mmCIF file of the C-alpha atoms, coordinates in Angstrom:
data_MODEL
# 
_entry.id   MODEL 
# 
loop_
_atom_site.group_PDB 
_atom_site.id 
_atom_site.type_symbol 
_atom_site.label_atom_id 
_atom_site.label_alt_id 
_atom_site.label_comp_id 
_atom_site.label_asym_id 
_atom_site.label_entity_id 
_atom_site.label_seq_id 
_atom_site.pdbx_PDB_ins_code 
_atom_site.Cartn_x 
_atom_site.Cartn_y 
_atom_site.Cartn_z 
_atom_site.occupancy 
_atom_site.B_iso_or_equiv 
_atom_site.pdbx_formal_charge 
_atom_site.auth_seq_id 
_atom_site.auth_comp_id 
_atom_site.auth_asym_id 
_atom_site.auth_atom_id 
_atom_site.pdbx_PDB_model_num 
ATOM 1   C CA . MET A 1 1   ? 0.258   0.057  -0.176  1.00 0.00 ? 1   MET A CA 1 
ATOM 2   C CA . VAL A 1 2   ? 1.589   3.109  -1.150  1.00 0.00 ? 2   VAL A CA 1 
ATOM 3   C CA . MET A 1 3   ? 1.199   5.963  1.564   1.00 0.00 ? 3   MET A CA 1 
ATOM 4   C CA . ARG A 1 4   ? 0.852   9.648  0.928   1.00 0.00 ? 4   ARG A CA 1 
ATOM 5   C CA . THR A 1 5   ? 0.839   13.085 2.584   1.00 0.00 ? 5   THR A CA 1 
ATOM 6   C CA . ARG A 1 6   ? -2.350  14.052 0.176   1.00 0.00 ? 6   ARG A CA 1 
ATOM 7   C CA . TYR A 1 7   ? -5.482  13.797 -0.990  1.00 0.00 ? 7   TYR A CA 1 
ATOM 8   C CA . GLU A 1 8   ? -6.099  13.072 -4.802  1.00 0.00 ? 8   GLU A CA 1 
ATOM 9   C CA . TYR A 1 9   ? -8.955  13.162 -6.633  1.00 0.00 ? 9   TYR A CA 1 
ATOM 10  C CA . ARG A 1 10  ? -8.955  12.241 -10.481 1.00 0.00 ? 10  ARG A CA 1 
ATOM 11  C CA . HIS A 1 11  ? -11.455 13.742 -12.622 1.00 0.00 ? 11  HIS A CA 1 
ATOM 12  C CA . THR A 1 12  ? -11.500 13.817 -16.502 1.00 0.00 ? 12  THR A CA 1 
ATOM 13  C CA . VAL A 1 13  ? -12.738 16.485 -18.390 1.00 0.00 ? 13  VAL A CA 1 
ATOM 14  C CA . THR A 1 14  ? -15.826 17.109 -20.457 1.00 0.00 ? 14  THR A CA 1 
ATOM 15  C CA . LEU A 1 15  ? -16.880 19.580 -23.157 1.00 0.00 ? 15  LEU A CA 1 
ATOM 16  C CA . ASP A 1 16  ? -19.388 21.753 -20.392 1.00 0.00 ? 16  ASP A CA 1 
ATOM 17  C CA . GLU A 1 17  ? -16.487 22.272 -18.970 1.00 0.00 ? 17  GLU A CA 1 
ATOM 18  C CA . THR A 1 18  ? -15.197 24.156 -21.446 1.00 0.00 ? 18  THR A CA 1 
ATOM 19  C CA . ASN A 1 19  ? -15.307 27.406 -23.378 1.00 0.00 ? 19  ASN A CA 1 
ATOM 20  C CA . LEU A 1 20  ? -16.195 28.246 -26.644 1.00 0.00 ? 20  LEU A CA 1 
ATOM 21  C CA . LEU A 1 21  ? -11.847 27.864 -27.756 1.00 0.00 ? 21  LEU A CA 1 
ATOM 22  C CA . GLY A 1 22  ? -11.836 24.244 -26.200 1.00 0.00 ? 22  GLY A CA 1 
ATOM 23  C CA . ASN A 1 23  ? -9.889  24.852 -22.771 1.00 0.00 ? 23  ASN A CA 1 
ATOM 24  C CA . VAL A 1 24  ? -11.385 24.545 -19.331 1.00 0.00 ? 24  VAL A CA 1 
ATOM 25  C CA . TYR A 1 25  ? -13.576 27.283 -17.786 1.00 0.00 ? 25  TYR A CA 1 
ATOM 26  C CA . PHE A 1 26  ? -11.761 28.477 -14.840 1.00 0.00 ? 26  PHE A CA 1 
ATOM 27  C CA . ALA A 1 27  ? -14.490 28.532 -12.326 1.00 0.00 ? 27  ALA A CA 1 
ATOM 28  C CA . HIS A 1 28  ? -14.427 24.630 -12.152 1.00 0.00 ? 28  HIS A CA 1 
ATOM 29  C CA . TYR A 1 29  ? -10.745 24.735 -11.306 1.00 0.00 ? 29  TYR A CA 1 
ATOM 30  C CA . VAL A 1 30  ? -12.529 26.284 -7.630  1.00 0.00 ? 30  VAL A CA 1 
ATOM 31  C CA . ARG A 1 31  ? -15.697 23.594 -8.690  1.00 0.00 ? 31  ARG A CA 1 
ATOM 32  C CA . TRP A 1 32  ? -12.802 20.511 -8.023  1.00 0.00 ? 32  TRP A CA 1 
ATOM 33  C CA . GLN A 1 33  ? -11.197 22.224 -5.408  1.00 0.00 ? 33  GLN A CA 1 
ATOM 34  C CA . GLY A 1 34  ? -14.361 21.758 -3.366  1.00 0.00 ? 34  GLY A CA 1 
ATOM 35  C CA . HIS A 1 35  ? -14.914 18.238 -5.130  1.00 0.00 ? 35  HIS A CA 1 
ATOM 36  C CA . CYS A 1 36  ? -11.538 17.361 -3.858  1.00 0.00 ? 36  CYS A CA 1 
ATOM 37  C CA . ARG A 1 37  ? -12.425 18.506 -0.121  1.00 0.00 ? 37  ARG A CA 1 
ATOM 38  C CA . GLU A 1 38  ? -15.677 16.876 0.399   1.00 0.00 ? 38  GLU A CA 1 
ATOM 39  C CA . LEU A 1 39  ? -14.795 13.303 -1.008  1.00 0.00 ? 39  LEU A CA 1 
ATOM 40  C CA . PHE A 1 40  ? -11.820 13.906 1.880   1.00 0.00 ? 40  PHE A CA 1 
ATOM 41  C CA . LEU A 1 41  ? -14.147 14.680 4.486   1.00 0.00 ? 41  LEU A CA 1 
ATOM 42  C CA . ARG A 1 42  ? -16.908 12.339 3.904   1.00 0.00 ? 42  ARG A CA 1 
ATOM 43  C CA . THR A 1 43  ? -13.933 9.389  3.602   1.00 0.00 ? 43  THR A CA 1 
ATOM 44  C CA . TYR A 1 44  ? -11.862 10.563 6.541   1.00 0.00 ? 44  TYR A CA 1 
ATOM 45  C CA . ALA A 1 45  ? -14.111 12.569 8.812   1.00 0.00 ? 45  ALA A CA 1 
ATOM 46  C CA . PRO A 1 46  ? -17.630 11.536 8.031   1.00 0.00 ? 46  PRO A CA 1 
ATOM 47  C CA . SER A 1 47  ? -19.392 13.222 11.254  1.00 0.00 ? 47  SER A CA 1 
ATOM 48  C CA . VAL A 1 48  ? -18.052 17.235 10.398  1.00 0.00 ? 48  VAL A CA 1 
ATOM 49  C CA . PHE A 1 49  ? -20.323 16.682 7.506   1.00 0.00 ? 49  PHE A CA 1 
ATOM 50  C CA . ALA A 1 50  ? -23.043 14.393 10.430  1.00 0.00 ? 50  ALA A CA 1 
ATOM 51  C CA . GLU A 1 51  ? -22.531 17.765 12.596  1.00 0.00 ? 51  GLU A CA 1 
ATOM 52  C CA . LEU A 1 52  ? -23.274 20.311 10.533  1.00 0.00 ? 52  LEU A CA 1 
ATOM 53  C CA . ASP A 1 53  ? -27.428 21.479 11.333  1.00 0.00 ? 53  ASP A CA 1 
ATOM 54  C CA . ALA A 1 54  ? -28.836 25.262 12.040  1.00 0.00 ? 54  ALA A CA 1 
ATOM 55  C CA . SER A 1 55  ? -26.242 25.680 14.654  1.00 0.00 ? 55  SER A CA 1 
ATOM 56  C CA . GLN A 1 56  ? -23.443 25.258 13.232  1.00 0.00 ? 56  GLN A CA 1 
ATOM 57  C CA . ALA A 1 57  ? -21.487 25.656 9.610   1.00 0.00 ? 57  ALA A CA 1 
ATOM 58  C CA . ILE A 1 58  ? -18.072 25.922 7.564   1.00 0.00 ? 58  ILE A CA 1 
ATOM 59  C CA . VAL A 1 59  ? -17.461 28.752 5.674   1.00 0.00 ? 59  VAL A CA 1 
ATOM 60  C CA . THR A 1 60  ? -15.009 28.931 2.461   1.00 0.00 ? 60  THR A CA 1 
ATOM 61  C CA . THR A 1 61  ? -13.551 32.351 3.788   1.00 0.00 ? 61  THR A CA 1 
ATOM 62  C CA . ARG A 1 62  ? -10.762 32.427 0.948   1.00 0.00 ? 62  ARG A CA 1 
ATOM 63  C CA . CYS A 1 63  ? -10.236 31.117 -2.523  1.00 0.00 ? 63  CYS A CA 1 
ATOM 64  C CA . GLY A 1 64  ? -8.360  30.839 -5.765  1.00 0.00 ? 64  GLY A CA 1 
ATOM 65  C CA . CYS A 1 65  ? -6.297  29.618 -7.965  1.00 0.00 ? 65  CYS A CA 1 
ATOM 66  C CA . GLU A 1 66  ? -3.032  30.591 -9.723  1.00 0.00 ? 66  GLU A CA 1 
ATOM 67  C CA . TYR A 1 67  ? -3.356  29.400 -13.898 1.00 0.00 ? 67  TYR A CA 1 
ATOM 68  C CA . LEU A 1 68  ? -0.202  27.457 -15.149 1.00 0.00 ? 68  LEU A CA 1 
ATOM 69  C CA . ALA A 1 69  ? -1.246  25.924 -18.336 1.00 0.00 ? 69  ALA A CA 1 
ATOM 70  C CA . GLU A 1 70  ? -4.278  25.001 -20.254 1.00 0.00 ? 70  GLU A CA 1 
ATOM 71  C CA . LEU A 1 71  ? -6.381  21.731 -19.834 1.00 0.00 ? 71  LEU A CA 1 
ATOM 72  C CA . MET A 1 72  ? -9.402  20.638 -22.419 1.00 0.00 ? 72  MET A CA 1 
ATOM 73  C CA . ALA A 1 73  ? -11.705 18.429 -22.926 1.00 0.00 ? 73  ALA A CA 1 
ATOM 74  C CA . PHE A 1 74  ? -10.747 14.853 -22.252 1.00 0.00 ? 74  PHE A CA 1 
ATOM 75  C CA . ASP A 1 75  ? -7.553  15.458 -20.026 1.00 0.00 ? 75  ASP A CA 1 
ATOM 76  C CA . GLU A 1 76  ? -7.283  13.129 -17.305 1.00 0.00 ? 76  GLU A CA 1 
ATOM 77  C CA . VAL A 1 77  ? -6.347  15.713 -14.299 1.00 0.00 ? 77  VAL A CA 1 
ATOM 78  C CA . ALA A 1 78  ? -5.053  15.040 -11.348 1.00 0.00 ? 78  ALA A CA 1 
ATOM 79  C CA . VAL A 1 79  ? -6.284  17.437 -7.964  1.00 0.00 ? 79  VAL A CA 1 
ATOM 80  C CA . ARG A 1 80  ? -4.342  17.396 -4.753  1.00 0.00 ? 80  ARG A CA 1 
ATOM 81  C CA . MET A 1 81  ? -4.747  18.246 -2.026  1.00 0.00 ? 81  MET A CA 1 
ATOM 82  C CA . HIS A 1 82  ? -2.482  19.405 1.312   1.00 0.00 ? 82  HIS A CA 1 
ATOM 83  C CA . ALA A 1 83  ? -3.190  20.685 4.197   1.00 0.00 ? 83  ALA A CA 1 
ATOM 84  C CA . GLY A 1 84  ? -1.923  24.005 5.075   1.00 0.00 ? 84  GLY A CA 1 
ATOM 85  C CA . GLU A 1 85  ? -1.963  26.883 7.704   1.00 0.00 ? 85  GLU A CA 1 
ATOM 86  C CA . VAL A 1 86  ? -4.449  25.453 10.917  1.00 0.00 ? 86  VAL A CA 1 
ATOM 87  C CA . THR A 1 87  ? -5.223  27.159 13.398  1.00 0.00 ? 87  THR A CA 1 
ATOM 88  C CA . THR A 1 88  ? -8.181  27.229 15.792  1.00 0.00 ? 88  THR A CA 1 
ATOM 89  C CA . ASN A 1 89  ? -11.124 27.651 14.153  1.00 0.00 ? 89  ASN A CA 1 
ATOM 90  C CA . ARG A 1 90  ? -9.360  28.131 10.679  1.00 0.00 ? 90  ARG A CA 1 
ATOM 91  C CA . LEU A 1 91  ? -7.639  25.730 7.705   1.00 0.00 ? 91  LEU A CA 1 
ATOM 92  C CA . THR A 1 92  ? -6.055  26.062 4.356   1.00 0.00 ? 92  THR A CA 1 
ATOM 93  C CA . LEU A 1 93  ? -6.314  23.593 2.449   1.00 0.00 ? 93  LEU A CA 1 
ATOM 94  C CA . LEU A 1 94  ? -3.338  23.892 -0.663  1.00 0.00 ? 94  LEU A CA 1 
ATOM 95  C CA . PHE A 1 95  ? -4.007  22.547 -3.992  1.00 0.00 ? 95  PHE A CA 1 
ATOM 96  C CA . GLU A 1 96  ? -2.464  21.177 -7.219  1.00 0.00 ? 96  GLU A CA 1 
ATOM 97  C CA . TYR A 1 97  ? -3.851  20.430 -10.625 1.00 0.00 ? 97  TYR A CA 1 
ATOM 98  C CA . TRP A 1 98  ? -1.684  17.892 -12.187 1.00 0.00 ? 98  TRP A CA 1 
ATOM 99  C CA . ARG A 1 99  ? -2.148  16.725 -16.295 1.00 0.00 ? 99  ARG A CA 1 
ATOM 100 C CA . ILE A 1 100 ? -1.556  12.922 -16.051 1.00 0.00 ? 100 ILE A CA 1 
ATOM 101 C CA . GLY A 1 101 ? -0.811  12.463 -20.036 1.00 0.00 ? 101 GLY A CA 1 
ATOM 102 C CA . GLU A 1 102 ? 1.211   9.186  -21.582 1.00 0.00 ? 102 GLU A CA 1 
ATOM 103 C CA . ASN A 1 103 ? 4.217   11.177 -21.203 1.00 0.00 ? 103 ASN A CA 1 
ATOM 104 C CA . GLY A 1 104 ? 3.886   11.803 -17.213 1.00 0.00 ? 104 GLY A CA 1 
ATOM 105 C CA . GLU A 1 105 ? 2.818   14.281 -15.226 1.00 0.00 ? 105 GLU A CA 1 
ATOM 106 C CA . GLU A 1 106 ? 1.995   18.641 -16.113 1.00 0.00 ? 106 GLU A CA 1 
ATOM 107 C CA . LEU A 1 107 ? 1.716   20.867 -12.885 1.00 0.00 ? 107 LEU A CA 1 
ATOM 108 C CA . VAL A 1 108 ? -1.099  23.261 -14.734 1.00 0.00 ? 108 VAL A CA 1 
ATOM 109 C CA . ALA A 1 109 ? -2.699  25.182 -11.781 1.00 0.00 ? 109 ALA A CA 1 
ATOM 110 C CA . ARG A 1 110 ? -2.429  25.354 -7.317  1.00 0.00 ? 110 ARG A CA 1 
ATOM 111 C CA . GLY A 1 111 ? -4.728  26.330 -5.411  1.00 0.00 ? 111 GLY A CA 1 
ATOM 112 C CA . GLU A 1 112 ? -5.648  27.399 -2.011  1.00 0.00 ? 112 GLU A CA 1 
ATOM 113 C CA . GLN A 1 113 ? -9.064  28.032 -0.084  1.00 0.00 ? 113 GLN A CA 1 
ATOM 114 C CA . GLN A 1 114 ? -9.264  28.823 3.885   1.00 0.00 ? 114 GLN A CA 1 
ATOM 115 C CA . LEU A 1 115 ? -12.430 27.158 5.762   1.00 0.00 ? 115 LEU A CA 1 
ATOM 116 C CA . ALA A 1 116 ? -13.583 28.667 9.031   1.00 0.00 ? 116 ALA A CA 1 
ATOM 117 C CA . TRP A 1 117 ? -15.972 26.972 11.380  1.00 0.00 ? 117 TRP A CA 1 
ATOM 118 C CA . LEU A 1 118 ? -18.725 28.734 12.758  1.00 0.00 ? 118 LEU A CA 1 
ATOM 119 C CA . VAL A 1 119 ? -21.312 28.443 15.852  1.00 0.00 ? 119 VAL A CA 1 
ATOM 120 C CA . ARG A 1 120 ? -24.195 29.839 15.912  1.00 0.00 ? 120 ARG A CA 1 
ATOM 121 C CA . ASP A 1 121 ? -25.551 32.441 19.340  1.00 0.00 ? 121 ASP A CA 1 
ATOM 122 C CA . GLY A 1 122 ? -28.715 34.062 18.217  1.00 0.00 ? 122 GLY A CA 1 
ATOM 123 C CA . ALA A 1 123 ? -28.700 35.464 15.074  1.00 0.00 ? 123 ALA A CA 1 
ATOM 124 C CA . ARG A 1 124 ? -24.915 35.945 14.996  1.00 0.00 ? 124 ARG A CA 1 
ATOM 125 C CA . PHE A 1 125 ? -22.004 33.337 14.002  1.00 0.00 ? 125 PHE A CA 1 
ATOM 126 C CA . LEU A 1 126 ? -19.406 33.003 16.354  1.00 0.00 ? 126 LEU A CA 1 
ATOM 127 C CA . PRO A 1 127 ? -15.941 31.075 15.582  1.00 0.00 ? 127 PRO A CA 1 
ATOM 128 C CA . ASP A 1 128 ? -15.562 27.716 16.571  1.00 0.00 ? 128 ASP A CA 1 
ATOM 129 C CA . GLN A 1 129 ? -12.569 25.654 16.941  1.00 0.00 ? 129 GLN A CA 1 
ATOM 130 C CA . VAL A 1 130 ? -11.675 22.959 13.637  1.00 0.00 ? 130 VAL A CA 1 
ATOM 131 C CA . PRO A 1 131 ? -13.677 19.290 15.055  1.00 0.00 ? 131 PRO A CA 1 
ATOM 132 C CA . ASP A 1 132 ? -10.964 17.066 16.494  1.00 0.00 ? 132 ASP A CA 1 
ATOM 133 C CA . GLU A 1 133 ? -11.872 14.172 13.701  1.00 0.00 ? 133 GLU A CA 1 
ATOM 134 C CA . LEU A 1 134 ? -10.778 16.747 11.720  1.00 0.00 ? 134 LEU A CA 1 
ATOM 135 C CA . LEU A 1 135 ? -7.568  17.270 12.509  1.00 0.00 ? 135 LEU A CA 1 
ATOM 136 C CA . THR A 1 136 ? -7.198  13.579 13.922  1.00 0.00 ? 136 THR A CA 1 
ATOM 137 C CA . ALA A 1 137 ? -6.916  12.620 9.712   1.00 0.00 ? 137 ALA A CA 1 
ATOM 138 C CA . ILE A 1 138 ? -5.475  15.372 8.873   1.00 0.00 ? 138 ILE A CA 1 
ATOM 139 C CA . ASP A 1 139 ? -2.656  14.770 11.126  1.00 0.00 ? 139 ASP A CA 1 
ATOM 140 C CA . ALA A 1 140 ? -2.867  11.588 9.888   1.00 0.00 ? 140 ALA A CA 1 
ATOM 141 C CA . TYR A 1 141 ? -1.821  12.328 6.289   1.00 0.00 ? 141 TYR A CA 1 
ATOM 142 C CA . LEU A 1 142 ? 0.783   14.464 7.425   1.00 0.00 ? 142 LEU A CA 1 
ATOM 143 C CA . ARG A 1 143 ? 2.387   11.997 8.757   1.00 0.00 ? 143 ARG A CA 1 
ATOM 144 C CA . GLY A 1 144 ? 1.687   9.544  6.015   1.00 0.00 ? 144 GLY A CA 1 
ATOM 145 C CA . ASN A 1 145 ? -0.628  7.305  8.056   1.00 0.00 ? 145 ASN A CA 1 
ATOM 146 C CA . GLN A 1 146 ? -3.207  7.147  5.265   1.00 0.00 ? 146 GLN A CA 1 
ATOM 147 C CA . PRO A 1 147 ? -3.798  5.431  2.036   1.00 0.00 ? 147 PRO A CA 1 
ATOM 148 C CA . ALA A 1 148 ? -3.880  8.143  -1.141  1.00 0.00 ? 148 ALA A CA 1 
ATOM 149 C CA . ALA A 1 149 ? -7.508  8.156  -2.041  1.00 0.00 ? 149 ALA A CA 1 
ATOM 150 C CA . ILE A 1 150 ? -8.467  8.386  -5.371  1.00 0.00 ? 150 ILE A CA 1 
ATOM 151 C CA . GLY A 1 151 ? -11.865 9.621  -6.271  1.00 0.00 ? 151 GLY A CA 1 
ATOM 152 C CA . ALA A 1 152 ? -12.972 8.239  -10.051 1.00 0.00 ? 152 ALA A CA 1 
ATOM 153 C CA . ASP A 1 153 ? -15.018 10.607 -12.323 1.00 0.00 ? 153 ASP A CA 1 
ATOM 154 C CA . THR A 1 154 ? -16.127 8.796  -15.604 1.00 0.00 ? 154 THR A CA 1 
# 
């Protein structure tokens, strides 16, 4: 079993994700960040979703992507997520987008998003701690004690 310090989500680009020029529309990279993040949570920290309700929330406070090369229809891309900075109620996730081809891999983009955990206090939300289950899952990845999970789109 191969051990890694990142979570990997595999995706095949479809025609509906491209623009008139034939390259991937920029917003899809951010959407793939969300897919990667949610599949990691579902697999390694499922109680995080179960605890979300009217009193608790995960909020994306910052999100971005730096584009290095274009992806086209039917390219296979590996979105690799790494844990970044963790503070009391915030977690930064770092993403790399790799085109997978016959000649190897090519880094085509880098991304980042910051998440905040909040709890409702009457009509407003207040900071809450990053859930312990998520910190445990992240720690296991940082130490290389989790197998790489690969989600595949068809």
